[in-house]
N, C-alpha and C positions, 0 to 999 in steps of 0.2 A: 581261437588264438589263446595262448597261455598267458597267465597273469605274470608280469615281469617281477612282481614282488614275491613270488613263490620260488622256493629252492628247487632246482631241478635235480633229479636223481639219475646217475649214469650207470648204476649197477656196480657189481663187484669189480674191483681193479685187480688184474692179474699181477703176480709178482714180476717186477722188472727183470728182464733178462740180464745176465751178467755183462757188465760193461766190457766192450771190445778192447779198450785200452788196458784194462786190468788183465784180461786174458793174454794179450800180447806181452805185457811186462813179465808175467809169470813164465811164459814160454821162453822168452829171451833170457831171463835170469837162469832158467834151467840149462839152456844151451851154453851160456857163459860158464856156469859152474862145471858142466861136463867137460869143457875144454880147459879147465883150470884157472879161469880168470875170476877176479873179484867183480861180481855183478854190479855192486854199488858204484865202484870207481868207473867201470866201463860205461854204465848207463848215464852217470853224471857227465862224463866226458862227452858222450854223444849229445846230450841235451844242451850243454853249454856251447859246443863247437859246431854241431851239425854234421860233423865228420862221421860218415857211416862206418869207417874202418875201426871205430871203437867197438863195434858189434861184430861178433863172429858170423860167418856165413853158415856155420854148422847148424843143422836142423832148420835151415831157412830163416834163422833169426834176423839177419840183416834185412831181408825182404819184408818180413813181418813188421819190424819196427818202423820201416820207412812208409808203411801204409798210413801212419798217423803223423800229424804235425807235432813238432816238439812241444808246443804249448799244451796240446792235449795230453801228452804224457806227463808233463809237469803238473797239470791240473789234477790228473788222477792220483798222482803221488801225494800232493798236498791234501786232497780230499780224504784219502785213506788215512793219512797221518792224523788229521784233525778228528775224523770219526773215531779213531782208536783212543784218542786222548781227551774226549769230551767228559 
């Protein structure tokens, strides 16, 4: 039995895979830009209202963004903003 006072070693931690919410936001933003929309305005409208028509169906963007809860998207945006401004 191991001594509970000893630190356990778990080995090297692999780099965390890119966040799914981040991938989706980037893809949705690209689809919105391609269709001529302002991605910031459209994504904010979607997060605030929950209305999926703020997001174009071009490039399957609407289906992608609906895979996540709106609070997950907001969390990713705030996290990224804070990390960039530390």
